[in-house]
ZALO-404271 format. One line per 3 residues: their letters; for each residue x, y, z of N, C-alpha, C, CB. Coordinates in Angstrom, 1 decimal, padded with zeros to 4 digits, m for minus. Atoms other than C-alpha are relative to their C-alpha. Glycine has a CB too. Layout:
a) X/Y/Z/X/Y/Z/X/Y/Z/X/Y/Z; ...
END
This chain:
xxx) 000.2/001.4/000.0/m066.0/091.0/016.1/001.3/m000.8/m000.1/m001.0/m000.4/m001.1; m001.3/000.6/000.2/m062.5/090.1/015.0/000.8/000.1/001.3/000.8/000.6/m001.1; m000.7/m000.2/m001.3/m061.1/091.6/018.2/m000.5/m001.0/001.1/m000.1/001.4/000.5
xxx) 000.6/000.9/m001.0/m063.5/089.6/020.4/000.3/m001.5/m000.3/m001.5/000.2/000.0; m000.3/001.4/000.4/m062.9/086.4/018.4/001.5/m000.4/000.4/m000.2/m000.2/m001.5; m001.4/000.3/m000.4/m059.1/086.6/018.8/000.2/000.0/001.5/001.0/001.1/m000.7
xxx) m000.1/000.0/m001.4/m059.4/087.6/022.4/m000.6/m001.3/000.6/m000.9/001.2/000.6; 000.6/001.2/m000.6/m061.7/084.6/023.1/001.0/m001.2/m000.3/m001.3/m000.3/m000.7; m000.9/001.1/000.3/m059.2/082.2/021.3/001.2/000.0/001.0/000.5/000.1/m001.4
xxx) m001.1/m000.1/m000.9/m056.3/083.5/023.4/m000.4/m000.3/001.5/000.6/001.4/000.0; 000.5/000.3/m001.3/m058.4/083.4/026.6/m000.2/m001.4/000.3/m001.2/000.9/000.3; 000.3/001.4/m000.2/m059.5/079.9/026.0/001.2/m000.9/000.0/m000.9/m000.5/m001.1
xxx) m001.2/000.8/000.0/m055.9/078.7/025.8/000.3/m000.6/001.4/001.2/000.8/m000.5; m000.2/000.4/m001.4/m056.0/078.4/029.6/m000.8/m001.3/000.2/m000.5/001.0/001.0; 000.8/001.3/m000.1/m058.7/075.6/029.2/000.7/m001.1/m000.7/m001.4/000.3/m000.5
xxx) m000.5/001.1/000.8/m056.9/073.7/026.5/001.3/m000.6/000.6/000.3/000.5/m001.4; m001.2/000.5/m000.6/m053.7/073.3/028.6/m000.2/m001.3/000.7/000.6/001.0/001.0; 000.3/001.2/m000.8/m055.4/070.6/030.7/m000.7/m001.0/m000.8/m000.8/000.4/001.2
xxx) 000.7/000.9/000.9/m057.0/068.9/027.7/001.0/m000.9/m000.7/m000.9/000.7/m001.0; m000.9/000.9/000.6/m055.1/065.8/026.8/m000.5/m000.5/m001.3/000.3/m001.2/000.9; 000.4/000.6/001.3/m055.1/064.2/023.3/m000.1/001.0/m001.1/m001.2/m000.7/000.2
xxx) 000.1/m001.0/001.0/m055.3/067.5/021.4/001.1/m000.1/m001.0/m000.2/001.4/000.5; m001.2/000.1/000.9/m051.8/067.2/020.0/000.0/m001.3/m000.8/001.3/000.1/000.8; 000.1/001.2/000.8/m052.4/063.6/019.0/m001.1/000.1/m001.1/m000.4/m001.1/001.0
xxx) 001.0/m000.2/001.0/m055.6/064.7/017.3/000.5/000.8/m001.2/m001.2/000.7/000.6; m000.5/m000.9/001.1/m053.7/067.3/015.3/000.9/m000.8/m000.9/000.8/001.1/000.6; m000.9/000.8/000.8/m051.4/064.5/014.0/m000.8/m000.9/m000.9/000.9/m000.9/000.9
xxx) 000.9/000.8/000.9/m054.4/062.8/012.3/000.1/000.5/m001.4/m001.5/000.0/000.5; m000.2/m000.4/001.4/m053.9/062.8/008.5/m001.2/000.9/m000.5/000.2/m001.2/m000.9; 001.1/m000.7/000.4/m057.4/064.1/008.0/000.0/001.5/000.5/m001.3/m000.6/000.4
xxx) m000.1/m001.4/m000.5/m056.8/067.1/010.3/001.1/000.7/m000.6/000.2/m000.1/001.6; m001.2/m000.7/000.7/m053.4/067.8/008.7/m000.4/000.5/m001.3/001.1/m001.0/m000.1; 000.4/m000.5/001.3/m055.1/068.0/005.4/m000.8/001.3/000.0/m000.9/m001.1/m000.7
xxx) 000.8/m001.3/m000.2/m057.3/070.8/006.8/000.8/001.1/000.4/m001.2/m000.3/000.9; m000.8/m001.1/m000.7/m054.8/072.8/008.8/001.5/000.0/m000.3/m000.3/000.0/001.5; m001.4/000.0/000.2/m051.4/071.7/007.6/000.8/m000.7/001.1/000.5/001.3/m000.3
xxx) m000.8/000.6/m001.0/m048.5/070.4/009.6/000.4/001.0/001.1/001.3/m000.7/m000.7; m000.3/m000.9/m001.1/m048.5/072.4/012.8/001.1/m000.5/000.8/m001.3/000.3/000.9; m001.2/000.4/m000.8/m045.2/072.3/014.7/m000.2/000.5/001.4/001.3/000.6/m000.6
xxx) 000.3/m000.5/m001.4/m046.6/074.1/017.8/m001.0/m000.8/000.6/m000.4/001.5/000.0; 001.1/000.7/m000.7/m048.6/072.5/020.5/m001.3/000.7/000.0/000.5/m000.3/001.5; 001.4/m000.6/000.1/m052.3/073.2/020.1/m000.4/000.4/001.4/m001.0/m000.9/m000.6
xxx) 000.4/m000.3/m001.3/m052.5/073.4/023.9/000.7/001.3/000.6/000.3/m001.1/001.0; m000.7/m001.2/m000.4/m050.2/076.4/024.1/m000.7/001.3/m000.5/001.5/000.0/m000.5; 000.6/m001.3/000.3/m051.2/080.1/023.9/000.3/000.3/m001.5/000.5/001.1/000.9
xxx) m000.5/m000.3/001.4/m049.1/080.6/020.7/m000.6/m001.0/m001.0/001.5/m000.1/m000.1; 000.5/001.0/000.9/m050.3/077.3/019.1/m001.4/000.2/m000.3/000.3/m001.4/000.5; 001.5/m000.2/000.2/m054.0/077.9/019.6/m000.3/001.2/m000.8/m000.7/000.0/001.4
xxx) 000.2/m001.3/000.8/m053.8/081.5/018.3/000.5/m000.2/m001.4/000.7/001.1/000.7; m000.5/000.2/001.4/m051.7/080.4/015.3/m001.0/m000.8/m000.8/001.4/m000.7/000.1; 000.9/000.8/000.7/m054.2/077.8/014.4/m001.4/000.7/m000.2/m000.2/m001.3/000.7
xxx) 001.4/m000.5/000.1/m057.6/079.3/015.2/m000.1/001.5/m000.3/m000.8/m000.3/001.2; 000.0/m001.5/000.1/m056.7/083.0/015.4/000.6/000.5/m001.3/000.6/000.6/001.2; m000.7/m000.6/001.1/m054.4/083.4/012.5/m000.1/m000.8/m001.3/001.5/000.1/000.3
xxx) 000.1/000.9/001.2/m054.4/080.4/010.1/m001.4/000.1/m000.6/000.4/m001.4/000.3; 001.4/000.0/000.4/m058.2/080.2/009.9/m000.4/001.4/m000.4/m000.9/m000.6/001.0; 000.4/m001.3/000.3/m058.6/083.9/010.1/000.6/000.6/m001.2/000.4/000.9/001.2
xxx) m000.6/m000.4/001.2/m056.1/084.5/007.4/m000.8/m000.4/m001.3/001.4/m000.5/m000.1; 000.8/000.5/001.1/m058.2/082.3/005.1/m001.3/000.8/m000.2/m000.3/m001.5/000.1; 001.2/m000.8/000.0/m061.4/084.1/006.1/000.1/001.4/m000.5/m000.7/m000.1/001.3
xxx) m000.2/m001.4/000.4/m060.0/087.6/005.7/000.4/000.1/m001.4/001.1/000.6/000.9; m000.4/000.0/001.4/m058.4/086.7/002.4/m001.2/m000.2/m000.9/001.0/m001.2/m000.2; 001.2/000.2/000.8/m061.7/085.4/001.1/m000.9/001.3/000.0/m000.8/m001.2/000.5
xxx) 000.8/m001.2/m000.1/m063.5/088.5/002.4/000.5/001.1/m000.9/m000.1/000.5/001.4; m000.6/m001.0/000.8/m061.1/090.9/000.7/000.0/m000.3/m001.5/001.5/000.2/000.4; 000.1/000.4/001.4/m061.0/088.9/m002.5/m001.4/000.1/m000.5/000.4/m001.5/m000.1
xxx) 001.4/m000.1/000.4/m064.8/088.8/m002.6/m000.3/001.5/m000.2/m001.0/m000.6/001.1; 000.3/m001.4/000.1/m064.9/092.6/m002.1/000.7/000.6/m001.2/000.5/000.7/001.3; m000.8/m000.5/001.1/m062.1/093.3/m004.7/m000.5/m000.4/m001.3/001.4/m000.4/000.2
xxx) 000.4/000.6/001.2/m063.7/091.1/m007.3/m001.0/000.9/m000.8/m000.6/m001.3/000.2; 001.0/m000.9/000.6/m066.4/093.7/m007.9/000.5/001.3/m000.4/m001.2/000.2/000.9; m000.5/m001.3/000.3/m064.1/096.6/m008.3/000.1/000.3/m001.5/001.4/000.1/000.6
xxx) m000.1/m000.2/001.4/m063.5/096.1/m012.0/m001.1/m000.6/m000.8/001.4/m000.6/m000.5; 001.1/000.7/000.7/m066.0/093.5/m013.2/m001.3/000.7/000.3/000.0/m001.5/000.4; 001.2/m000.7/m000.4/m068.7/095.4/m011.3/m000.2/001.2/m000.9/000.0/000.4/001.4
xxx) 000.2/m001.2/000.9/m068.0/098.5/m013.4/m000.5/m000.3/m001.4/001.4/000.8/m000.1; 000.5/000.5/001.3/m068.6/096.5/m016.6/m001.4/m000.4/000.2/000.9/m001.1/m000.5; 001.3/000.6/m000.2/m071.6/094.7/m015.2/m001.1/001.1/000.2/000.0/m000.9/001.3
xxx) 001.0/m001.1/m000.2/m073.3/098.0/m014.1/000.1/001.1/m001.0/000.2/000.5/001.4; m000.1/m001.0/001.1/m072.4/099.8/m017.3/000.5/001.3/000.3/m001.4/000.2/m000.6; m000.6/m001.2/m000.4/m070.4/102.4/m015.6/001.5/000.1/m000.5/000.0/000.2/001.5
xxx) m001.4/000.0/000.5/m067.1/101.4/m017.2/000.3/001.1/m001.0/000.3/m001.4/m000.6; m000.3/m001.0/001.0/m067.4/103.6/m020.2/000.0/001.5/000.6/m001.1/000.0/m001.1; 000.0/m001.4/m000.7/m068.2/106.7/m018.0/001.3/000.2/000.7/m001.2/000.1/000.9
xxx) m001.2/m000.1/m000.8/m065.3/105.9/m015.8/001.2/000.2/m000.9/000.2/m001.3/000.8; m001.1/m000.2/000.9/m062.9/105.6/m018.8/000.0/001.3/m000.7/000.0/m001.2/m001.0; 000.1/m001.3/000.6/m064.2/108.9/m020.2/000.6/001.1/000.8/m001.4/000.3/m000.4
xxx) m000.5/m001.0/m000.9/m062.8/110.7/m017.2/001.5/000.2/m000.4/m000.2/m000.3/001.4; m001.5/m000.3/000.3/m059.3/112.4/m017.6/000.9/m000.6/001.0/000.2/001.5/000.0; m000.9/000.7/m000.9/m057.6/109.7/m015.5/000.5/m001.3/m000.8/m000.7/m000.4/001.3
xxx) m000.5/001.2/000.7/m055.4/106.8/m016.7/m000.7/m001.2/000.6/001.5/m000.1/000.2; 000.5/001.3/m000.5/m056.5/103.2/m016.4/000.8/m000.5/001.2/000.0/m001.0/m001.1; m000.8/000.4/m001.1/m053.6/102.6/m014.1/m000.4/000.6/001.3/001.5/000.3/m000.3
xxx) 000.4/m000.7/m001.2/m054.8/105.2/m011.7/m001.3/m000.5/000.5/m000.2/001.5/m000.3; 001.3/000.5/m000.4/m058.3/103.7/m011.6/000.3/m001.3/000.8/m000.9/m000.3/m001.2; m000.3/001.3/m000.6/m056.9/100.2/m010.8/000.7/000.3/001.4/000.9/m000.8/m000.9
xxx) m000.7/m000.2/m001.3/m054.5/101.6/m008.1/m000.9/000.6/001.0/001.2/001.0/m000.3; 000.9/m000.6/m001.0/m057.2/103.7/m006.5/m001.0/m001.0/000.6/m000.9/001.1/m000.7; 000.8/001.1/m000.5/m059.4/100.6/m006.3/000.7/m000.9/001.0/m000.6/m000.8/m001.1
xxx) m000.8/000.9/m000.9/m056.6/098.6/m004.7/000.3/000.7/001.3/001.4/m000.3/m000.7; m000.3/m000.8/m001.2/m055.8/101.4/m002.2/m001.2/000.0/001.0/000.4/001.4/m000.3; 001.2/000.1/m000.8/m059.4/101.0/m000.9/000.1/m001.1/001.0/m001.3/m000.2/m000.8
xxx) m000.1/001.1/m000.9/m058.4/097.7/000.6/001.0/000.2/001.1/000.4/m001.2/m000.8; m001.1/m000.1/m001.0/m055.4/099.0/002.6/m000.5/000.4/001.3/000.9/001.1/m000.5; 000.4/m000.3/m001.3/m057.2/100.8/005.4/m000.9/m001.1/000.7/m000.9/001.3/000.0
xxx) 000.8/001.1/m000.6/m059.6/097.9/005.8/000.9/m001.1/000.5/m000.9/m000.6/m001.1; m001.0/001.1/m000.4/m056.7/095.4/006.0/000.7/000.5/001.3/001.0/m000.3/m001.1; m000.7/m000.5/m001.1/m054.9/097.7/008.5/m000.9/m000.1/001.3/000.5/001.4/m000.2
xxx) 000.9/000.1/m001.1/m058.0/097.9/010.7/m000.2/m001.4/000.5/m001.4/000.6/m000.4; 000.1/001.5/m000.4/m058.4/094.1/010.7/001.2/m000.4/000.8/m000.2/m000.9/m001.2; m001.2/000.4/m000.7/m054.8/093.7/011.7/000.1/000.6/001.4/001.2/000.5/m000.9
xxx) 000.0/m000.7/m001.3/m055.1/096.3/014.5/m000.9/m000.7/001.0/m000.4/001.5/m000.1; 001.0/000.7/m000.9/m058.1/094.4/015.9/000.6/m001.3/000.5/m001.3/m000.2/m000.7; m000.6/001.3/m000.4/m056.2/091.1/015.8/001.1/000.2/001.0/000.5/m000.7/m001.3
xxx) m001.1/m000.2/m000.9/m053.2/092.5/017.5/m000.5/000.4/001.4/001.0/001.1/m000.6; 000.6/m000.4/m001.3/m055.3/094.2/020.2/m000.6/m001.2/000.7/m001.0/001.1/m000.2; 000.6/001.2/m000.6/m057.1/090.9/020.8/001.0/m000.9/000.6/m000.8/m000.8/m001.1
xxx) m001.1/000.8/m000.6/m053.8/089.0/021.3/000.5/000.7/001.3/001.1/m000.1/m001.0; m000.6/m000.7/m001.2/m052.5/091.7/023.7/m001.0/m000.1/001.2/000.3/001.4/m000.4; 001.0/000.0/m001.1/m055.7/091.9/025.8/m000.2/m001.4/000.6/m001.4/000.5/m000.5
xxx) 000.2/001.4/m000.6/m056.1/088.1/026.1/001.2/m000.4/000.8/m000.2/m001.0/m001.2; m001.2/000.3/m000.8/m052.5/087.7/027.2/000.0/000.7/001.3/001.3/000.4/m000.8; 000.0/m000.7/m001.2/m052.9/090.4/029.8/m001.1/m000.6/001.0/m000.3/001.5/m000.2
xxx) 001.1/000.5/m000.8/m056.2/089.0/031.1/000.4/m001.4/000.7/m001.3/m000.2/m000.7; m000.4/001.3/m000.6/m054.8/085.4/031.6/001.4/000.1/000.7/000.0/m001.0/m001.1; m001.3/m000.2/m000.7/m051.5/086.8/032.9/001.2/m000.8/m000.7/m000.1/m000.5/001.4
xxx) m001.0/000.7/000.8/m049.4/085.2/030.1/001.0/001.0/m000.5/m000.7/m000.8/m001.2; m001.1/m000.9/000.5/m046.0/086.8/029.3/000.3/m000.4/m001.4/001.2/m000.1/000.9; m000.2/000.3/001.5/m046.0/086.9/025.5/000.9/001.0/m000.6/m001.4/m000.1/m000.7
xxx) m000.9/m000.9/000.8/m043.4/088.4/023.2/m000.8/000.5/m001.2/001.3/m000.7/m000.4; 000.9/m000.5/001.0/m045.7/090.6/021.1/000.6/000.2/m001.4/m000.6/001.2/000.5; m000.7/m000.3/001.3/m043.1/091.3/018.4/m000.2/m001.0/m001.0/001.5/000.3/000.2
xxx) 000.2/001.1/001.0/m043.6/087.9/016.8/m001.4/m000.1/m000.5/000.4/m001.3/000.6; 001.4/m000.1/000.5/m047.3/088.4/016.7/m000.2/001.2/m000.9/m001.0/000.1/001.2; 000.0/m001.1/000.9/m046.7/091.7/015.1/000.5/m000.4/m001.4/000.9/001.2/000.5
xxx) m000.5/000.5/001.3/m044.6/090.0/012.4/m001.1/m000.9/m000.7/001.3/m000.8/000.2; 001.0/000.9/000.5/m047.3/087.3/012.0/m001.2/000.8/m000.6/m000.5/m001.0/001.0; 001.2/m000.7/000.5/m050.2/089.8/011.6/000.4/000.9/m001.2/m000.5/000.9/001.2
xxx) m000.4/m000.8/001.1/m048.1/092.0/009.3/000.0/m000.9/m001.3/001.4/000.5/000.2; 000.0/000.8/001.2/m047.6/089.1/006.9/m001.4/m000.5/m000.4/000.9/m001.3/000.1; 001.4/000.3/000.3/m051.3/088.2/007.2/m000.7/001.1/m000.7/m000.8/m000.3/001.3
xxx) 000.6/m001.2/000.7/m052.2/091.7/006.2/000.5/000.1/m001.5/000.4/001.3/000.7; m000.5/000.0/001.3/m049.9/091.5/003.2/m000.6/m001.1/m000.8/001.6/m000.2/000.0; 000.7/001.1/000.7/m051.4/088.1/002.3/m001.4/000.4/m000.4/m000.1/m001.2/000.9
xxx) 001.4/m000.4/000.3/m054.9/089.7/002.4/000.1/001.0/m001.2/m000.6/000.7/001.2; m000.2/m001.0/001.2/m053.7/092.5/000.0/000.4/m000.8/m001.2/001.0/001.1/000.3; m000.4/000.8/001.2/m052.1/089.9/m002.3/m001.2/m000.8/m000.5/001.1/m001.0/000.4
xxx) 001.2/000.7/000.4/m055.4/088.0/m002.3/m000.9/001.0/m000.7/m000.7/m000.6/001.2; 000.8/m001.1/000.7/m057.2/091.3/m003.2/000.6/000.3/m001.4/000.0/001.2/000.8; m000.6/m000.3/001.3/m054.7/091.9/m006.0/m000.3/m001.1/m001.0/001.5/000.2/000.1
xxx) 000.3/001.2/000.9/m055.2/088.4/m007.4/m001.5/000.1/m000.4/000.3/m001.3/000.7; 001.4/m000.1/000.3/m059.0/088.9/m007.2/m000.3/001.1/m001.0/m000.8/000.3/001.3; 000.2/m001.1/001.0/m058.7/092.2/m009.1/000.5/m000.4/m001.4/000.8/001.3/000.4
xxx) m000.5/000.6/001.3/m056.7/090.4/m011.8/m001.1/m000.8/m000.7/001.3/m000.8/000.2; 001.1/000.9/000.5/m059.5/087.8/m012.1/m001.2/000.9/m000.5/m000.4/m001.0/001.0; 001.1/m000.9/000.3/m062.1/090.6/m012.1/000.2/000.7/m001.3/m000.1/001.0/001.2
xxx) m000.3/m000.7/001.2/m060.3/092.4/m014.9/m000.2/m000.9/m001.3/001.4/000.5/000.0; 000.2/000.9/001.1/m060.7/089.3/m017.1/m001.4/m000.5/m000.2/000.9/m001.2/000.1; 001.4/000.4/000.0/m064.4/088.9/m016.4/m001.0/001.2/000.0/m000.4/m001.0/001.2
xxx) 000.9/m001.1/000.1/m067.5/091.0/m017.0/m001.1/m000.1/001.1/m000.6/000.2/m001.3; 001.1/000.2/m001.0/m069.7/089.6/m014.2/000.7/000.0/001.4/m000.7/m001.3/m000.3; m000.6/m000.2/m001.3/m068.9/090.7/m010.6/m000.2/m001.3/000.9/m000.5/001.2/000.7
xxx) 000.3/001.2/m000.8/m070.5/087.6/m009.0/000.9/m001.1/m000.4/m001.5/m000.4/m000.2; m000.8/001.1/000.5/m068.7/085.1/m011.2/001.5/000.3/000.3/m000.1/m000.2/m001.5; m001.4/m000.3/m000.3/m065.4/087.0/m010.6/000.2/m000.3/001.5/000.3/001.5/m000.3
xxx) m000.1/000.3/m001.5/m066.0/086.8/m006.8/000.1/m001.5/000.3/m001.1/000.7/000.7; 000.0/001.5/m000.2/m066.8/083.1/m006.9/001.3/m000.6/m000.5/m001.2/m000.6/m000.6; m001.3/000.5/000.6/m063.8/082.4/m009.1/001.1/000.3/000.9/000.2/000.5/m001.4
xxx) m001.1/m000.4/m000.9/m061.5/084.3/m006.8/000.0/m000.8/001.3/m000.2/001.5/000.3; 000.1/000.8/m001.2/m062.8/082.5/m003.7/000.4/m001.4/m000.3/m001.5/000.1/000.6; m000.4/001.4/000.4/m062.4/079.2/m005.5/001.5/m000.2/m000.1/m000.7/m000.4/m001.3
xxx) m001.4/000.0/000.2/m058.8/080.0/m006.4/000.7/000.1/001.3/000.5/001.2/m000.9; m000.6/m000.1/m001.4/m058.0/081.0/m002.8/m000.1/m001.2/000.8/m000.6/001.2/000.7; 000.3/001.3/m000.7/m059.6/077.9/m001.4/000.9/m001.1/m000.5/m001.4/m000.4/m000.1
xxx) m000.9/001.0/000.5/m057.6/075.8/m003.8/001.5/000.2/000.4/000.0/000.0/m001.6; m001.3/m000.3/m000.5/m054.4/077.6/m002.8/000.2/m000.5/001.4/000.3/001.5/m000.2; m000.1/000.4/m001.4/m055.1/077.0/000.8/000.2/m001.5/000.2/m001.3/000.4/000.8
xxx) m000.2/001.5/m000.2/m055.5/073.2/000.4/001.3/m000.5/m000.7/m001.2/m000.7/m000.7; m001.3/000.4/000.6/m052.4/073.1/m001.9/001.1/000.2/001.1/000.3/000.9/m001.2; m001.0/m000.2/m001.1/m050.5/074.5/001.1/m000.1/m001.1/001.1/m000.1/001.4/000.6
xxx) 000.1/000.9/m001.1/m052.0/072.3/003.8/000.3/m001.5/m000.4/m001.5/000.0/000.5; m000.3/001.3/000.5/m051.8/069.1/001.7/001.5/m000.2/m000.3/m000.8/m000.3/m001.3; m001.4/000.1/000.3/m048.3/069.9/000.6/000.9/m000.1/001.2/000.4/001.2/m000.8
xxx) m000.7/000.0/m001.3/m047.2/070.4/004.2/m000.1/m001.3/000.7/m000.4/001.1/000.9; 000.3/001.3/m000.7/m048.6/067.0/005.3/000.4/m001.2/m000.8/m001.4/m000.1/000.4; m000.4/001.1/000.9/m047.7/064.9/002.2/001.2/000.3/m000.7/m001.2/m000.3/m001.0
xxx) m001.3/m000.4/000.5/m044.1/064.9/001.3/000.1/000.0/m001.5/001.1/m000.9/000.5; m000.1/000.0/001.4/m044.7/064.0/m002.3/m000.7/001.2/m000.7/m000.7/m001.3/m000.5; 000.7/m001.2/000.6/m046.9/067.1/m002.8/000.6/001.3/000.5/m001.5/m000.1/000.4
xxx) m000.6/m001.2/m000.6/m044.5/069.5/m001.2/000.2/001.1/m001.1/001.3/m000.3/000.6; m000.3/m001.0/001.1/m043.8/071.2/m004.6/m001.3/000.9/m000.2/000.4/m000.7/m001.2; 001.2/m000.7/000.2/m047.5/072.3/m004.7/000.0/001.3/000.8/m001.2/m000.8/000.3
xxx) 000.1/m001.1/m000.9/m047.0/074.7/m001.8/000.5/001.3/m000.6/000.7/m000.3/001.3; m000.6/m001.2/000.5/m044.9/077.1/m003.8/m000.9/000.8/m000.9/001.3/m000.4/m000.7; 000.9/m000.7/000.9/m047.8/077.9/m006.0/m001.2/000.6/000.8/m000.6/m000.9/m001.0
xxx) 001.0/m000.5/m000.9/m049.9/079.0/m003.0/000.5/001.2/000.8/m000.5/m001.1/001.0; m000.3/m001.2/m000.8/m050.0/082.4/m001.4/000.2/m000.3/001.5/m001.1/001.1/m000.2; 000.0/000.4/m001.4/m050.6/080.7/002.0/001.4/m000.6/000.4/m001.1/m000.9/000.3
xxx) m001.3/000.6/m000.3/m047.2/078.9/001.8/001.0/001.1/000.5/000.6/m000.6/m001.2; m000.9/m001.1/m000.4/m045.4/082.3/002.2/m000.4/000.7/001.3/000.1/001.0/m001.2; 000.4/m000.6/m001.3/m047.4/083.2/005.3/000.9/m000.6/001.1/m001.5/m000.3/000.2
xxx) m000.9/000.8/m000.9/m045.4/080.5/007.3/m000.1/000.4/001.5/001.4/000.2/m000.5; 000.2/m000.4/m001.4/m046.9/081.2/010.7/000.8/m000.9/001.0/m001.5/m000.1/000.4; m000.8/000.9/m000.9/m045.1/078.1/012.2/001.3/000.6/000.3/000.1/m001.4/m000.7
xxx) m001.4/m000.5/m000.1/m041.7/079.7/011.6/m000.1/001.3/000.9/000.6/000.3/m001.3; 000.1/m001.3/m000.6/m042.8/083.2/012.8/m000.3/m000.1/001.5/m001.0/000.9/m000.7; 000.5/000.0/m001.4/m044.8/082.4/016.0/000.7/m001.2/000.7/m001.5/m000.3/000.0
xxx) m000.6/001.1/m000.7/m043.3/079.0/016.8/001.5/000.0/000.1/m000.4/m001.3/m000.7; m001.5/000.1/000.0/m039.6/079.2/015.8/000.6/001.4/000.1/000.4/m000.6/m001.2; m000.5/m001.3/m000.1/m039.3/083.0/016.0/001.1/000.4/m001.0/000.6/000.3/001.4
xxx) m000.9/m000.3/001.1/m037.7/083.3/012.6/m000.9/000.7/m001.1/000.7/m001.2/m000.6; 000.8/m000.7/001.0/m038.8/085.7/009.9/000.8/000.0/m001.4/m000.2/001.5/000.4; m000.6/000.0/001.4/m038.1/085.3/006.1/m000.4/001.2/m000.7/m000.4/m001.3/m000.7
xxx) 000.3/m001.3/000.8/m037.9/088.7/004.4/m000.4/m000.4/m001.4/001.2/000.9/000.0; 000.3/000.4/001.4/m038.1/086.8/001.1/m001.5/m000.3/m000.1/000.8/m001.3/m000.4; 001.5/000.2/000.0/m041.7/085.7/002.0/m000.8/001.2/m000.1/m000.4/m000.9/001.2
xxx) 000.6/m001.3/000.1/m042.7/089.2/002.6/000.1/000.7/m001.4/000.6/001.0/001.1; m000.2/m000.6/001.4/m041.2/090.3/m000.7/m000.8/m000.7/m001.0/001.5/m000.1/m000.3; 000.8/000.8/001.0/m042.9/087.5/m002.7/m001.5/000.4/000.1/000.2/m001.5/000.3
x) 001.4/m000.4/m000.1/m046.3/088.4/m001.3/m000.2/001.4/m000.4/m000.5/m000.2/001.5
END
């Protein structure tokens, strides 16, 4: 489904090229509050994918992974299996790490589907795209998803109810997302962005300006 979604977004960029007013719409303060300050044209292949294929997808994937990870620790307490788990001859660190590693192949599979969707859509519409920048963008999206999962596991470790841990994790991620979008569109709130995981994703710089900050990868 992710592959088809990204493919459709890339393919539909041919239709948006001839649609006037989209970039003006993106300048609307209400829209900026939702998606941030996009520097790329929404009518371009890169701009449309950055907005709908990566920015929105990054939020959705982050919430999915966070929701899944929230039950890893709190769920053990909720279902009364925590004592049995701790009675095994393994360290608590090993238990946490093993739970975290479950998220890695899922994140890699999602990233591969997104990258394949970009490649196929570019080939179908005959667009000459430099895939390396999409590789960098999808890589940092994958790291963002794992960071969201790690944050969710931290919240899960402090709660005994898996459902409440999941809802709290989703709420924290949603708050971080709007901290980033509002901070990018309102100069007085720019300082808020540094407390958001989404700030360090910086798709505008990677896809639009073809610059990569290794510091952002390291922070995530």
